[in-house]
N, C-alpha and C positions, 0 to 999 in steps of 0.2 A: 504494500500500500504506500502511496505517496504521503508526504507530509500534509497536514491539514492547515488551512489558512482562514483566519477570521476571528473577530470578537463581536458578539451581538448581545444587545439587551433584550430580554424576553420576560414573559410573565408565566408564573405557575398558577394553575387553577386551584380551587379549594381541595381537590382530591390529590394534588401533587403531580398533575400531568403537565408536561412540558412539550410544546410544539417545537420540534427540532427546526432551527432555521433552514430555509430552502437551500442556502449555499452549502451548508453541511450535508444536507440530504443528497445534493448532487455529488459532493466530494466522496460521500460514503456509499453511493449507489451500488458499487460492485461488492460491498461487504455487508450490506444491511440484512440480507437474507439469512446470514449465519448468526445474527444477533450481536449482543453487546454484554459486557460485564461492567457493572457500576460498583464503585468502592469508595471508601474513605481515602482521602489523600494522606500521605505520610507526614508532610511538613506543614501543611496549611489547612485551615478549616473550610475545605471545599471537597467536592466529589470529583472522581475521575471516571470518565466513560471510555472504556477500551473496546474497540472493535474486536470481535472474538479472536481473530487471527493474531492480533497484537497481544491479547491476554494469554493465548496459548504459548506464544513465544516467550513472554515474561515467565510463565509457569515452568517452561523448560529450564530456565536459569534457576528459579527458586527450587525446583526439584533436584538440582545437583547439590544442594546444601546437605551437609552431614547432619542428620537429625539426632545423632548421639551427642551433639554439642548443644548445651542448654540455650545459648544465645541464638543459635540458628532456629531452634524450636520456638523460642520467644518471638523472634522476628517473623516467622511464618504465621504464627497465631495472630500477631498484631496486623501484619500485612493483609491477611485474608479476612480480618474481622469485618462483618457486615457485608461481605461480597454478595452481590445479587446478579443473577442472569436476567437480562432485560431484552425485550423485543419491542419494536415500534408497533403501535396498533394500526388499524386500517386507515386512520386519519393522519398518521405520521407522528403521533405523540408517543412519548415514553413516560411511564409512571415511575416517579421517584418514591421508593418506599419510605414510610413515616420515620423509621429509625435513621435513615440517611438524611432525610429532611432535617431532623433534629440535630444530628452531628454537625451539619454544615450551617445550621442556623438560617435555613432558607425561609424567606418570607415570600411575598408575592413577586417582588422585582428581583430578577436574577441576571447574571452575566454568564454567557456560554462562550468559552474562548478556546482556541486551539493551543495545544502544548505539544508541538511536533507531531506525534502520531496518535495522540489521545485528545479528548476534549475535557476541559475542566468546567465544572458547574459551580458557580459561586452565588451567594447572596450578594446583591449589588453593593450594599454598603460595605460589606467585608472585602469585596474585590477592590473597591476604590481605596479603602484604607491600606490594603496590602500593597497596592501599586504606589500610593503616596509614601508609605513608610520605606519602601525600597528605593525610592527615587534618589535620595541622598547618597546611598551606597552603590548605586548601579555602575557608575563609572569605574570605581575600584574593582567591583565584581567582574565587570566586562574585561578589564585588563588582566585580572588574575585568571579568568577562565579562558578567554579567547586571545589574549595578547602575546602568544608565543611568536617569536621572530622567525622561527624556521621549524621544520618537521621534527627536529631532535628536541625541541622544547628549550633550547638555549636562548635566554633573553639578553 
């Protein structure tokens, strides 16, 4: 699958249903039939929507962990906590389960944004705060992560 592109403001109805933005539906058209996995994010109070093939690829890596190491078991348990298999309904909506709505603090207004090969689902206020909070440190972060002068990583 190609990388996803876009950030959209959306609404969730009273039942927790989200109409996936048309641009994402188009980008995900080839993988929609297999469904998705929705889970809690590791570092932020948001949700991550994985196309099934991306989830299966992630699980191949997780499955290589030695389960006789406590920290690996703890990681697996936490990483997969609240994981749900999700399909779009006939109207192109996905239902966000109540426990995941609670985890992410989702109200009516949300932001649905691409994160390379997955989609993040945020409560709008929390998203804006996360972006604002990271703004001051982003230049330093960009330099640390992407600022390598050559392929060997010598700066």
